[in-house]
VOBA-1610 file (N, C-alpha, C; in pm, whole numbers, padded with zeros to 5 digits, always signed):
BEGIN
Unk+00269+03981+07809Unk+00215+04073+07708Unk+00063+04070+07713Unk+00001+04185+07697Unk-00144+04197+07706Unk-00212+04126+07590Unk-00325+04059+07621Unk-00406+03994+07520Unk-00531+04077+07495Unk-00568+04094+07370Unk-00689+04167+07335Unk-00773+04084+07241Unk-00903+04083+07261Unk-00992+04007+07173Unk-01073+03908+07251Unk-01096+03790+07192Unk-01187+03691+07248Unk-01123+03614+07362Unk-01203+03579+07464Unk-01159+03496+07575Unk-01226+03359+07565Unk-01160+03253+07618Unk-01220+03120+07611Unk-01346+03110+07694Unk-01442+03031+07647Unk-01563+03007+07724Unk-01535+02902+07830Unk-01616+02900+07937Unk-01587+02817+08054Unk-01681+02698+08062Unk-01637+02572+08037Unk-01720+02459+08070Unk-01690+02413+08213Unk-01628+02295+08238Unk-01622+02253+08371Unk-01525+02163+08443Unk-01463+01958+08579Unk-01343+01926+08652Unk-01302+01786+08633Unk-01010+01618+08593Unk-00897+01541+08561Unk-00778+01637+08561Unk-00677+01599+08603Unk-00564+01687+08622Unk-00519+01750+08491Unk-00455+01869+08502Unk-00415+01940+08381Unk-00315+01862+08298Unk-00243+01766+08359Unk-00143+01694+08281Unk-00201+01574+08210Unk-00335+01559+08211Unk-00394+01436+08160Unk-00374+01414+08012Unk-00336+01516+07939Unk-00321+01496+07795Unk-00178+01521+07749Unk-00083+01488+07837Unk+00058+01515+07805Unk+00100+01452+07673Unk+00045+01333+07642Unk+00090+01264+07520Unk+00036+01324+07393Unk-00044+01428+07402Unk-00098+01489+07281Unk-00002+01591+07221Unk+00111+01617+07286Unk+00205+01715+07234Unk+00244+01682+07092Unk+00290+01787+07023Unk+00340+01775+06887Unk+00235+01727+06791Unk+00114+01776+06807Unk+00007+01762+06709Unk-00037+01621+06682Unk-00050+01541+06786Unk-00126+01420+06766Unk-00052+01290+06768Unk-00018+01236+06885Unk+00034+01102+06890Unk-00082+01004+06883Unk-00059+00890+06815Unk-00165+00791+06802Unk-00196+00727+06936Unk-00324+00689+06956Unk-00368+00615+07074Unk-00338+00688+07204Unk-00357+00820+07206Unk-00328+00898+07325Unk-00418+00857+07440Unk-00363+00851+07562Unk-00439+00825+07683Unk-00394+00921+07791Unk-00465+00924+07903Unk-00424+01004+08016Unk-00310+00937+08090Unk-00230+01016+08163Unk-00121+00958+08240Unk-00176+00857+08340Unk-00106+00743+08353Unk-00151+00640+08444Unk-00234+00535+08373Unk-00288+00566+08254Unk-00359+00467+08175Unk-00257+00376+08107Unk-00307+00271+08041Unk-00218+00180+07968Unk-00256+00174+07822Unk-00153+00172+07736Unk-00176+00148+07595Unk-00191-00003+07574Unk-00263-00038+07470Unk-00268-00179+07433Unk-00132-00220+07379Unk-00095-00346+07399Unk+00034-00399+07358Unk+00059-00368+07211Unk+00187-00328+07173Unk+00307-00337+07256Unk+00340-00208+07330Unk+00253-00106+07327Unk+00285+00019+07393Unk+00230+00019+07535Unk+00298+00087+07627Unk+00249+00101+07763Unk+00290+00236+07817Unk+00226+00279+07924Unk+00258+00406+07986Unk+00260+00389+08136Unk+00359+00448+08203Unk+00367+00439+08348Unk+00412+00572+08404Unk+00374+00602+08527Unk+00408+00727+08591Unk+00487+00698+08718Unk+00607+00750+08727Unk+00690+00738+08846Unk+00675+00867+08925Unk+00596+00864+09031Unk+00569+00985+09106Unk+00693+01039+09176Unk+00789+00951+09208Unk+00910+00997+09276Unk+00995+01085+09187Unk+01005+01046+09060Unk+01086+01125+08967Unk+01001+01210+08875Unk+00871+01203+08890Unk+00774+01275+08804Unk+00804+01253+08658Unk+00831+01129+08623Unk+00859+01096+08484Unk+00753+00999+08431Unk+00694+01034+08319Unk+00599+00945+08254Unk+00666+00886+08131Unk+00666+00755+08122Unk+00731+00688+08010Unk+00629+00613+07927Unk+00623+00643+07799Unk+00538+00573+07703Unk+00629+00479+07627Unk+00630+00350+07664Unk+00724+00255+07609Unk+00710+00243+07457Unk+00821+00258+07387Unk+00823+00242+07243Unk+00775+00363+07166Unk+00734+00467+07237Unk+00680+00580+07165Unk+00740+00713+07208Unk+00722+00750+07332Unk+00756+00885+07375Unk+00792+00888+07521Unk+00875+00981+07563Unk+00898+01008+07704Unk+00865+01153+07731Unk+00784+01178+07835Unk+00751+01314+07875Unk+00796+01333+08018Unk+00875+01434+08046Unk+00934+01454+08177Unk+00900+01591+08230Unk+00856+01600+08357Unk+00834+01730+08416Unk+00967+01789+08454Unk+00995+01906+08403Unk+01123+01969+08428Unk+01130+02101+08356Unk+01243+02134+08301Unk+01257+02263+08233Unk+01326+02243+08101Unk+01288+02326+08003Unk+01357+02330+07876Unk+01322+02217+07783Unk+01320+02243+07651Unk+01288+02139+07554Unk+01407+02047+07527Unk+01377+01921+07502Unk+01478+01827+07455Unk+01423+01753+07336Unk+01509+01706+07250Unk+01466+01642+07127Unk+01498+01495+07129Unk+01401+01412+07095Unk+01421+01268+07093Unk+01488+01224+06965Unk+01528+01099+06963Unk+01592+01045+06843Unk+01563+00897+06833Unk+01593+00840+06719Unk+01572+00697+06699Unk+01426+00664+06695Unk+01383+00565+06776Unk+01246+00519+06773Unk+01158+00581+06877Unk+01198+00693+06932Unk+01119+00755+07038Unk+01126+00905+07026Unk+01048+00972+07112Unk+01048+01116+07117Unk+01044+01159+07261Unk+01112+01266+07293Unk+01115+01313+07431Unk+01061+01454+07437Unk+00985+01485+07543Unk+00932+01618+07564Unk+00951+01655+07709Unk+00957+01781+07737Unk+00980+01825+07872Unk+00874+01924+07915Unk+00825+01910+08037Unk+00720+01996+08089Unk+00775+02086+08197Unk+00774+02215+08174Unk+00817+02310+08274Unk+00705+02405+08306Unk+00739+02518+08364Unk+00636+02614+08404Unk+00559+02666+08285Unk+00625+02673+08170Unk+00558+02726+08052Unk+00485+02623+07972Unk+00480+02499+08017Unk+00409+02396+07943Unk+00503+02294+07883Unk+00454+02219+07787Unk+00534+02114+07724Unk+00582+02162+07589Unk+00709+02143+07563Unk+00765+02173+07432Unk+00842+02051+07387Unk+00827+02010+07263Unk+00897+01889+07220Unk+00908+01878+07071Unk+00992+01786+07027Unk+01007+01756+06885Unk+00985+01608+06864Unk+00907+01571+06763Unk+00877+01430+06740Unk+00971+01373+06636Unk+01011+01247+06661Unk+01096+01176+06565Unk+01062+01029+06571Unk+01127+00950+06487Unk+01116+00805+06495Unk+00975+00755+06476Unk+00929+00669+06571Unk+00803+00598+06555Unk+00680+00677+06596Unk+00699+00799+06642Unk+00585+00877+06688Unk+00498+00916+06569Unk+00367+00898+06585Unk+00273+00936+06480Unk+00233+01081+06499Unk+00282+01166+06412Unk+00252+01309+06422Unk+00224+01363+06284Unk+00114+01433+06268Unk+00077+01482+06136Unk+00089+01632+06125Unk+00144+01700+06227Unk+00141+01845+06221Unk+00270+01911+06265Unk+00255+02031+06322Unk+00368+02108+06369Unk+00448+02027+06470Unk+00581+02037+06464Unk+00665+01956+06550Unk+00683+02017+06688Unk+00635+02139+06708Unk+00654+02203+06836Unk+00521+02255+06890Unk+00494+02225+07017Unk+00371+02272+07079Unk+00395+02287+07227Unk+00302+02344+07298Unk+00318+02364+07441Unk+00189+02331+07512Unk+00202+02269+07629Unk+00087+02227+07708Unk+00088+02301+07840Unk-00029+02346+07884Unk-00039+02419+08009Unk-00180+02407+08062Unk-00202+02438+08190Unk-00338+02437+08242Unk-00426+02536+08166Unk-00550+02500+08147Unk-00645+02588+08080Unk-00727+02666+08182Unk-00762+02788+08154Unk-00848+02864+08245Unk-00992+02815+08247Unk-01024+02717+08164Unk-01161+02670+08155Unk-01201+02578+08271Unk-01106+02526+08347Unk-01142+02438+08457Unk-01036+02333+08483Unk-01049+02262+08595Unk-00950+02162+08633Unk-00949+02041+08541Unk-01058+02018+08468Unk-01063+01905+08376Unk-01018+01944+08236Unk-00957+02059+08223Unk-00919+02111+08091Unk-00771+02143+08086Unk-00713+02137+07967Unk-00575+02179+07944Unk-00564+02244+07809Unk-00461+02322+07795Unk-00442+02402+07674Unk-00324+02348+07595Unk-00346+02323+07468Unk-00241+02280+07376Unk-00217+02393+07277Unk-00092+02440+07270Unk-00060+02555+07186Unk+00020+02508+07065Unk-00030+02538+06946Unk+00031+02494+06822Unk+00081+02613+06742Unk+00202+02600+06688Unk+00252+02700+06593Unk+00194+02674+06455Unk+00184+02778+06376Unk+00142+02762+06237Unk+00242+02672+06164Unk+00191+02584+06077Unk+00283+02504+05996Unk+00300+02561+05856Unk+00226+02667+05824Unk+00248+02746+05703Unk+00200+02888+05730Unk+00270+02987+05677Unk+00217+03123+05675Unk+00292+03205+05570Unk+00224+03300+05512Unk+00284+03389+05413Unk+00186+03501+05386Unk+00222+03591+05296Unk+00129+03695+05251Unk+00128+03699+05100Unk+00020+03750+05045Unk+00010+03774+04901Unk-00027+03921+04881Unk+00022+03980+04769Unk+00012+04124+04750Unk-00038+04154+04608Unk-00152+04226+04602Unk-00211+04259+04473Unk-00125+04350+04388Unk-00037+04430+04450Unk+00049+04520+04374Unk+00162+04445+04303Unk+00202+04330+04360Unk+00306+04246+04299Unk+00250+04104+04286Unk+00156+04086+04193Unk+00077+03963+04191Unk+00153+03836+04156Unk+00273+03848+04101Unk+00347+03729+04061Unk+00463+03698+04154Unk+00472+03769+04265Unk+00583+03749+04358Unk+00538+03671+04481Unk+00626+03583+04526Unk+00602+03508+04650Unk+00676+03577+04764Unk+00609+03591+04879Unk+00666+03667+04990Unk+00692+03581+05113Unk+00706+03452+05095Unk+00741+03370+05211Unk+00883+03401+05253Unk+00905+03403+05386Unk+01036+03432+05442Unk+01136+03323+05403Unk+01252+03365+05352Unk+01355+03268+05312Unk+01490+03305+05371Unk+01489+03357+05492Unk+01614+03397+05555Unk+01665+03531+05508Unk+01581+03606+05434Unk+01619+03737+05383Unk+01532+03842+05450Unk+01592+03921+05540Unk+01515+04024+05609Unk+01426+03965+05717Unk+01330+04044+05762Unk+01240+04004+05869Unk+01126+03918+05815Unk+01077+03827+05898Unk+00959+03749+05862Unk+00838+03818+05923Unk+00772+03901+05843Unk+00658+03980+05889Unk+00539+03952+05799Unk+00425+03925+05860Unk+00300+03905+05788Unk+00222+04037+05789Unk+00196+04089+05671Unk+00130+04220+05661Unk-00009+04206+05601Unk-00102+04282+05658Unk-00235+04298+05600Unk-00251+04446+05565Unk-00285+04472+05440Unk-00313+04608+05396Unk-00454+04613+05338Unk-00519+04727+05362Unk-00637+04758+05284Unk-00598+04870+05189Unk-00591+04837+05060Unk-00550+04936+04961Unk-00608+04899+04825Unk-00739+04875+04822Unk-00806+04840+04698Unk-00750+04713+04639Unk-00725+04714+04508Unk-00673+04595+04441Unk-00524+04573+04470Unk-00461+04667+04542Unk-00321+04651+04581Unk-00308+04610+04727Unk-00411+04549+04779Unk-00411+04508+04919Unk-00316+04392+04944Unk-00283+04371+05071Unk-00207+04254+05114Unk-00297+04167+05201Unk-00285+04035+05182Unk-00362+03938+05257Unk-00269+03833+05313Unk-00300+03785+05433Unk-00216+03684+05500Unk-00283+03548+05488Unk-00202+03445+05460Unk-00248+03306+05458Unk-00184+03233+05576Unk-00266+03157+05649Unk-00221+03081+05765Unk-00276+02940+05760Unk-00199+02845+05811Unk-00252+02711+05828Unk-00192+02647+05952Unk-00276+02575+06028Unk-00235+02500+06146Unk-00274+02354+06126Unk-00192+02261+06176Unk-00225+02120+06169Unk-00318+02087+06284Unk-00447+02067+06254Unk-00549+02050+06357Unk-00598+01906+06364Unk-00550+01819+06276Unk-00591+01678+06281Unk-00514+01609+06393Unk-00570+01605+06512Unk-00503+01552+06630Unk-00565+01421+06673Unk-00481+01327+06717Unk-00528+01201+06771Unk-00542+01215+06921Unk-00665+01219+06972Unk-00690+01244+07113Unk-00788+01140+07167Unk-00797+01124+07299Unk-00895+01033+07356Unk-01037+01072+07314Unk-01122+00973+07297Unk-01259+01001+07252Unk-01334+01092+07348Unk-01300+01084+07477Unk-01373+01163+07577Unk-01335+01311+07575Unk-01224+01344+07509Unk-01179+01482+07509Unk-01241+01559+07392Unk-01287+01677+07420Unk-01346+01763+07318Unk-01275+01898+07318Unk-01278+01964+07203Unk-01224+02100+07195Unk-01334+02195+07242Unk-01315+02249+07361Unk-01414+02339+07420Unk-01397+02482+07373Unk-01275+02519+07335Unk-01249+02655+07288Unk-01121+02655+07208Unk-01110+02749+07114Unk-00989+02764+07034Unk-00973+02911+06997Unk-00849+02959+07007Unk-00822+03098+06971Unk-00698+03109+06885Unk-00705+03195+06784Unk-00589+03233+06706Unk-00526+03354+06774Unk-00393+03347+06798Unk-00322+03455+06863Unk-00213+03508+06770Unk-00217+03639+06743Unk-00115+03705+06662Unk-00066+03828+06738Unk+00065+03847+06739Unk+00121+03965+06804Unk+00112+04083+06708Unk+00046+04188+06750Unk+00025+04306+06665Unk+00147+04397+06672Unk+00232+04391+06570Unk+00349+04478+06563Unk+00312+04616+06514Unk+00218+04622+06421Unk+00171+04749+06365Unk+00019+04745+06356Unk-00047+04848+06409Unk-00192+04865+06394Unk-00216+05004+06339Unk-00290+05013+06231Unk-00312+05143+06168Unk-00380+05239+06265Unk-00342+05364+06255Unk-00396+05466+06347Unk-00545+05486+06331Unk-00601+05442+06218Unk-00745+05452+06197Unk-00820+05328+06245Unk-00748+05229+06294Unk-00814+05106+06337Unk-00862+05027+06217Unk-00972+04953+06233Unk-01025+04870+06125Unk-01066+04735+06180Unk-01107+04646+06091Unk-01149+04513+06131Unk-01080+04410+06043Unk-01019+04309+06105Unk-00953+04202+06031Unk-01034+04075+06047Unk-01074+04018+05932Unk-01158+03899+05929Unk-01079+03776+05886Unk-01123+03661+05935Unk-01069+03533+05894Unk-01166+03462+05802Unk-01116+03415+05689Unk-01197+03344+05590Unk-01138+03206+05567Unk-01222+03108+05546Unk-01180+02972+05519Unk-01131+02961+05375Unk-01009+02906+05357Unk-00957+02886+05223Unk-01028+02768+05156Unk-01052+02780+05025Unk-01122+02676+04949Unk-01027+02590+04867Unk-00900+02626+04865Unk-00804+02555+04781Unk-00669+02550+04852Unk-00597+02439+04837Unk-00467+02427+04901Unk-00367+02520+04834Unk-00260+02553+04904Unk-00159+02645+04855Unk-00023+02606+04909Unk+00081+02643+04834Unk+00218+02608+04869Unk+00290+02732+04921Unk+00342+02722+05041Unk+00395+02838+05112Unk+00500+02915+05032Unk+00590+02845+04967Unk+00701+02912+04899Unk+00678+02933+04750Unk+00555+02916+04708Unk+00519+02938+04568Unk+00402+03036+04554Unk+00307+03027+04644Unk+00181+03100+04633Unk+00203+03251+04616Unk+00119+03311+04532Unk+00115+03456+04520Unk-00028+03498+04487Unk-00047+03623+04450Unk-00181+03676+04424Unk-00251+03601+04311Unk-00173+03546+04219Unk-00230+03484+04099Unk-00237+03332+04103Unk-00146+03267+04175Unk-00143+03121+04173Unk-00138+03065+04316Unk-00193+02945+04332Unk-00188+02878+04462Unk-00063+02791+04476Unk-00020+02732+04365Unk+00103+02655+04358Unk+00149+02656+04213Unk+00255+02587+04182Unk+00313+02595+04049Unk+00212+02562+03940Unk+00192+02654+03847Unk+00102+02638+03732Unk-00043+02611+03771Unk-00082+02649+03892Unk-00220+02631+03938Unk-00277+02766+03980Unk-00343+02836+03887Unk-00397+02969+03922Unk-00516+02958+04016Unk-00534+03061+04096Unk-00657+03073+04173Unk-00775+03089+04077Unk-00892+03051+04118Unk-01012+03076+04037Unk-01033+03226+04020Unk-01000+03300+04124Unk-01007+03446+04122Unk-00876+03500+04178Unk-00809+03593+04110Unk-00686+03647+04166Unk-00708+03699+04308Unk-00611+03673+04393Unk-00625+03712+04533Unk-00663+03598+04624Unk-00685+03478+04566Unk-00711+03361+04647Unk-00855+03312+04642Unk-00873+03182+04659Unk-01005+03120+04665Unk-01043+03101+04811Unk-01142+03176+04858Unk-01180+03170+04999Unk-01329+03198+05012Unk-01387+03153+05123Unk-01529+03180+05150Unk-01549+03331+05165Unk-01650+03382+05099Unk-01674+03526+05105Unk-01716+03572+05244Unk-01786+03484+05317Unk-01829+03518+05452Unk-01722+03478+05553Unk-01676+03569+05637Unk-01576+03532+05737Unk-01637+03446+05846Unk-01554+03360+05907Unk-01601+03281+06020Unk-01560+03345+06154Unk-01474+03446+06149Unk-01435+03518+06270Unk-01382+03655+06229Unk-01391+03750+06319Unk-01341+03884+06293Unk-01302+03953+06423Unk-01219+04055+06411Unk-01173+04128+06529Unk-01154+04274+06493Unk-01216+04362+06572Unk-01199+04506+06554Unk-01069+04552+06617Unk-00993+04632+06544Unk-00865+04682+06592Unk-00873+04830+06625Unk-00801+04869+06729Unk-00781+05009+06764Unk-00631+05031+06779Unk-00584+05156+06768Unk-00440+05180+06782Unk-00384+05132+06915Unk-00467+05127+07019Unk-00420+05082+07151Unk-00380+04935+07151Unk-00420+04859+07047Unk-00389+04716+07041Unk-00250+04688+06987Unk-00178+04793+06943Unk-00041+04770+06897Unk+00044+04720+07014Unk+00130+04624+06987Unk+00218+04562+07086Unk+00142+04475+07186Unk+00023+04430+07149Unk-00051+04334+07230Unk-00071+04206+07149Unk-00123+04102+07214Unk-00159+03979+07144Unk-00305+03988+07104Unk-00333+03993+06975Unk-00470+03996+06924Unk-00524+03854+06919Unk-00649+03836+06963Unk-00706+03702+06979Unk-00839+03692+06905Unk-00849+03596+06814Unk-00974+03567+06743Unk-01034+03438+06800Unk-01164+03434+06821Unk-01232+03311+06863Unk-01259+03227+06738Unk-01191+03112+06727Unk-01205+03025+06610Unk-01257+02887+06651Unk-01330+02881+06761Unk-01373+02753+06818Unk-01451+02669+06718Unk-01554+02727+06659Unk-01641+02650+06569Unk-01564+02598+06449Unk-01477+02678+06394Unk-01398+02638+06277Unk-01302+02524+06313Unk-01236+02534+06427Unk-01142+02430+06468Unk-01216+02300+06499Unk-01331+02308+06561Unk-01411+02188+06588Unk-01449+02120+06457Unk-01481+02198+06355Unk-01517+02142+06224Unk-01399+02067+06164Unk-01280+02126+06169Unk-01162+02062+06111Unk-01123+01939+06191Unk-01124+01950+06324Unk-01086+01838+06410Unk-01177+01718+06390Unk-01301+01744+06350Unk-01398+01636+06323Unk-01378+01573+06186Unk-01280+01622+06109Unk-01250+01563+05979Unk-01278+01653+05860Unk-01312+01779+05884Unk-01340+01871+05775Unk-01213+01912+05701Unk-01229+01964+05580Unk-01114+02008+05501Unk-01039+02119+05573Unk-00908+02121+05554Unk-00825+02222+05617Unk-00723+02274+05517Unk-00762+02377+05441Unk-00671+02445+05350Unk-00614+02572+05413Unk-00646+02592+05540Unk-00596+02711+05607Unk-00694+02826+05601Unk-00647+02941+05645Unk-00731+03060+05657Unk-00666+03180+05590Unk-00749+03273+05549Unk-00701+03402+05500Unk-00740+03510+05600Unk-00645+03597+05630Unk-00670+03714+05715Unk-00667+03837+05625Unk-00778+03910+05620Unk-00786+04028+05535Unk-00867+04138+05603Unk-00844+04260+05559Unk-00918+04373+05614Unk-01061+04371+05560Unk-01157+04398+05648Unk-01298+04381+05613Unk-01342+04469+05498Unk-01281+04586+05480Unk-01328+04680+05380Unk-01271+04661+05242Unk-01165+04581+05230Unk-01104+04568+05097Unk-01169+04454+05019Unk-01169+04465+04883Unk-01104+04571+04803Unk-01195+04690+04774Unk-01320+04688+04825Unk-01414+04794+04792Unk-01362+04931+04835Unk-01305+04939+04956Unk-01250+05065+05004Unk-01104+05074+04965Unk-01058+05197+04936Unk-00922+05215+04889Unk-00831+05286+04987Unk-00871+05296+05114Unk-00784+05359+05213Unk-00663+05270+05239Unk-00548+05331+05266Unk-00430+05254+05298Unk-00428+05230+05449Unk-00472+05113+05492Unk-00466+05073+05632Unk-00364+04961+05644Unk-00278+04967+05745Unk-00168+04872+05756Unk-00168+04802+05892Unk-00138+04672+05888Unk-00126+04590+06008Unk-00010+04494+05983Unk+00061+04456+06089Unk+00174+04364+06073Unk+00185+04274+06195Unk+00225+04148+06170Unk+00239+04045+06272Unk+00365+03963+06243Unk+00432+03908+06344Unk+00548+03823+06317Unk+00505+03695+06246Unk+00589+03647+06154Unk+00567+03518+06090Unk+00628+03406+06172Unk+00602+03284+06131Unk+00646+03167+06208Unk+00797+03147+06205Unk+00865+03209+06109Unk+01010+03196+06098Unk+01086+03318+06148Unk+01019+03401+06228Unk+01088+03519+06279Unk+01213+03478+06358Unk+01318+03555+06344Unk+01441+03530+06417Unk+01452+03615+06542Unk+01352+03697+06566Unk+01348+03782+06685Unk+01288+03701+06800Unk+01368+03664+06899Unk+01320+03578+07007Unk+01219+03649+07096Unk+01208+03781+07086Unk+01112+03855+07166Unk+00972+03853+07102Unk+00965+03812+06977Unk+00836+03813+06908Unk+00762+03681+06928Unk+00629+03689+06916Unk+00542+03573+06934Unk+00495+03526+06797Unk+00523+03401+06763Unk+00484+03348+06633Unk+00333+03320+06631Unk+00271+03310+06513Unk+00128+03276+06505Unk+00098+03147+06582Unk+00003+03154+06672Unk-00025+03044+06763Unk-00173+03013+06766Unk-00205+02884+06769Unk-00342+02839+06788Unk-00351+02775+06926Unk-00434+02832+07013Unk-00453+02780+07149Unk-00578+02693+07151Unk-00560+02563+07179Unk-00671+02468+07185Unk-00697+02431+07331Unk-00822+02440+07373Unk-00860+02406+07509Unk-00941+02276+07506Unk-00877+02168+07554Unk-00942+02037+07560Unk-01004+02017+07699Unk-01127+01964+07701Unk-01193+01932+07827Unk-01253+01792+07819Unk-01259+01725+07935Unk-01313+01590+07942Unk-01455+01597+07996
//
């Protein structure tokens, strides 16, 4: 599927598999393959079977298809599309349970870690007391409308607190959303940093969580966006990409992470009805692409 928007910047040359243990949003004490963990954990690479074993923690195998670990370990599998896995047992993971690893276009010393959103929903000014998180009823679609005080805004959050080697830095980061609907008039969709935490299955236009109203109806967020993307009708059915590098670097360094708001740049001042739609993280359509954060690590 075609990508539209920002492209990663190019720094510079360790093998793409060097951060295999970073899958699933942050295993503790991550090292490159072939390195050793301090006791009692260890890591070894069997080149004959292309299997890397992290004793007491995780197993990562080059092959095809995801597998799920159990008990005191976690298993992940690396195929052509990257690494996909589920963490269980003793693995230290603070975020989304599923991610994918692949070579990064930034260089031989870089790799790409793809994270799914761990929360997403929309809030709607026309129905300010209703929660619109997907609950197995109908399609899971995230909508942005520009319609004055009756606009729709999308809330997203990714788990970005990752445990990585000190030498690895986030060289680039992009938010990717599949554009199911793009208004025929185009427009600009901006990302704003949320100032207050929110509960996915409770939040609405008026409250962030149970009995906790927003300071201002419509959500507490920075007025200045940290990223934006201009849309044209030709972008429908493509992957829209926002450059969020600076924001992700801030969070990864320990900054607050209440997630982001996606809203149309002209609302609520303008009252035109402009509509945009993207699949949510719980979509049941296997052809759709869920909200994804692409992180490019370089050494």
